[in-house]
LODO-362397 format. One line per 4 residues: number of its first residue (from 0); their letters; for each residue x, y, z of C-alpha. Coordinates in steps of 0.1 Angstrom, whole numbers, plus 5000, padded with zeros to 4 digits. Example, Ala and Ser with C-alpha at 12.3 -4.5 7.8 and 13.67 -1.06 7.14 Angstrom:
2
0> as> 5123:4955:5078  5137:4989:5071
This chain:
220
0> xxxx> 5002:4998:5004  5014:5033:4992  4995:5067:4988  5009:5100:4977
4> xxxx> 4992:5137:4984  4995:5174:4981  5016:5171:4951  5034:5204:4943
8> xxxx> 5058:5216:4913  5077:5244:4906  5106:5257:4888  5101:5253:4853
12> xxxx> 5105:5289:4842  5143:5290:4857  5149:5256:4852  5144:5264:4809
16> xxxx> 5156:5297:4813  5191:5277:4827  5186:5251:4801  5189:5279:4771
20> xxxx> 5217:5298:4790  5239:5270:4780  5229:5273:4743  5230:5311:4742
24> xxxx> 5195:5303:4727  5172:5320:4750  5153:5341:4714  5138:5306:4710
28> xxxx> 5120:5300:4743  5081:5297:4736  5071:5288:4767  5046:5306:4792
32> xxxx> 5042:5311:4828  5013:5330:4846  5007:5327:4888  4984:5298:4879
36> xxxx> 4998:5279:4846  5032:5265:4831  5027:5260:4796  5059:5245:4780
40> xxxx> 5061:5253:4743  5069:5228:4716  5108:5243:4711  5117:5238:4750
44> xxxx> 5100:5210:4750  5121:5194:4718  5151:5207:4737  5140:5192:4774
48> xxxx> 5135:5157:4759  5167:5157:4740  5186:5165:4768  5166:5139:4787
52> xxxx> 5175:5113:4758  5214:5122:4764  5214:5112:4800  5217:5123:4835
56> xxxx> 5249:5147:4825  5233:5167:4799  5196:5172:4815  5208:5200:4842
60> xxxx> 5174:5214:4839  5156:5184:4858  5176:5194:4886  5163:5227:4885
64> xxxx> 5123:5215:4887  5113:5207:4921  5083:5185:4933  5070:5182:4971
68> xxxx> 5047:5156:4981  5033:5139:5013  5039:5097:5011  5026:5073:5030
72> xxxx> 5038:5040:5028  5056:5009:5047  5084:5008:5064  5102:4980:5044
76> xxxx> 5095:5005:5010  5113:5031:5029  5142:5018:5038  5144:5010:4991
80> xxxx> 5133:5048:4989  5166:5059:5013  5184:5055:4983  5172:5084:4967
84> xxxx> 5184:5106:4993  5213:5127:4972  5190:5158:4962  5161:5151:4982
88> xxxx> 5148:5160:5018  5121:5143:5040  5106:5152:5071  5094:5121:5083
92> xxxx> 5064:5110:5111  5081:5106:5146  5072:5068:5152  5079:5072:5188
96> xxxx> 5054:5099:5190  5031:5079:5164  5031:5047:5186  5024:5060:5214
100> xxxx> 4992:5087:5203  4972:5056:5197  4968:5021:5200  4971:4998:5166
104> xxxx> 4953:4983:5144  4951:4968:5107  4947:5005:5095  4983:5013:5104
108> xxxx> 5000:4984:5084  5003:4976:5051  4991:4940:5052  4982:4933:5017
112> xxxx> 5004:4899:5010  5005:4887:5046  4961:4886:5047  4968:4863:5013
116> xxxx> 4993:4841:5038  4984:4839:5070  4952:4840:5089  4937:4873:5098
120> xxxx> 4934:4859:5136  4978:4853:5132  4979:4892:5124  4955:4901:5148
124> xxxx> 4980:4886:5175  5007:4902:5162  4991:4938:5169  4976:4926:5201
128> xxxx> 5010:4917:5210  5023:4952:5203  4993:4969:5221  4999:4954:5250
132> xxxx> 5040:4966:5249  5028:5002:5242  5002:4997:5274  5032:4985:5294
136> xxxx> 5051:5017:5280  5026:5041:5286  5016:5027:5321  5050:5018:5330
140> xxxx> 5045:5026:5370  5012:5010:5372  5023:4978:5359  5057:4981:5380
144> xxxx> 5031:4985:5411  5010:4959:5405  5040:4934:5395  5029:4928:5362
148> xxxx> 5067:4931:5353  5099:4929:5367  5108:4955:5387  5145:4956:5371
152> xxxx> 5135:4959:5337  5140:4997:5328  5112:5012:5307  5135:5021:5277
156> xxxx> 5139:4984:5276  5101:4979:5271  5104:5009:5241  5131:4987:5224
160> xxxx> 5113:4958:5225  5082:4976:5210  5107:4991:5184  5121:4958:5175
164> xxxx> 5089:4941:5171  5076:4963:5146  5064:4952:5113  5083:4967:5085
168> xxxx> 5048:4968:5072  5042:4996:5096  5030:5027:5076  5047:5061:5081
172> xxxx> 5040:5095:5062  5069:5117:5051  5067:5152:5033  5093:5151:5004
176> xxxx> 5109:5169:4984  5129:5166:4952  5138:5169:4920  5127:5153:4884
180> xxxx> 5164:5142:4882  5157:5123:4912  5119:5114:4897  5137:5103:4864
184> xxxx> 5166:5081:4881  5133:5061:4900  5114:5058:4873  5144:5045:4850
188> xxxx> 5157:5023:4878  5123:5008:4898  5095:5009:4866  5101:4965:4867
192> xxxx> 5109:4964:4905  5088:4936:4921  5072:4954:4949  5036:4968:4939
196> xxxx> 5045:4997:4960  5070:5007:4936  5045:5005:4903  5018:5022:4921
200> xxxx> 5046:5047:4932  5059:5052:4894  5025:5060:4880  5018:5087:4902
204> xxxx> 5049:5097:4895  5039:5100:4856  5009:5119:4863  5031:5151:4873
208> xxxx> 5034:5174:4844  5054:5165:4812  5071:5134:4832  5049:5107:4807
212> xxxx> 5060:5129:4776  5095:5133:4782  5103:5096:4796  5077:5081:4770
216> xxxx> 5096:5091:4741  5121:5078:4753  5113:5043:4755  5097:5042:4719
């Protein structure tokens, strides 16, 4: 399971200006920019396509077009996404604050494949154990007072145990800022990945302005 929200794109105007500077061809630029819209002209788009096809070292304009979005995805996907840290910025939910804010339930996890392999009761048992650990941490003094846990066990050990047992399907939201160059790299490197989240994410990326036009021509 993966979800993208709050997408914003900016920077085409200065990216095209920089692209044209390299060729001393500002007089050929035909794009139109207003406060609310960006319309890339045929001349500029043709040059962008040519530089895209020439490869990463030639399409410097793509590093200056920026995208911001909120991504909700399981931890196992985020581990792979961190490959693209160069040129990206991300602010994520605090795992500690998130898991302590409320009890766990099924909606907190991406169990799409697990539900096909394991029984509902087994998955519910996992969540039950997590909630018991959470409750123990939140109400630690009461657990000690009533002898529910060994007195010498540190409170931090309960929290660390919860983190150690937290399934990698736990969903986390991050606000991510990246460039079109990062997006091109993701499309080129992850289009045939076996995780369905990558396929869904790339489908969302191809809905960004001009991404499909640029990348699909390269595949023809």
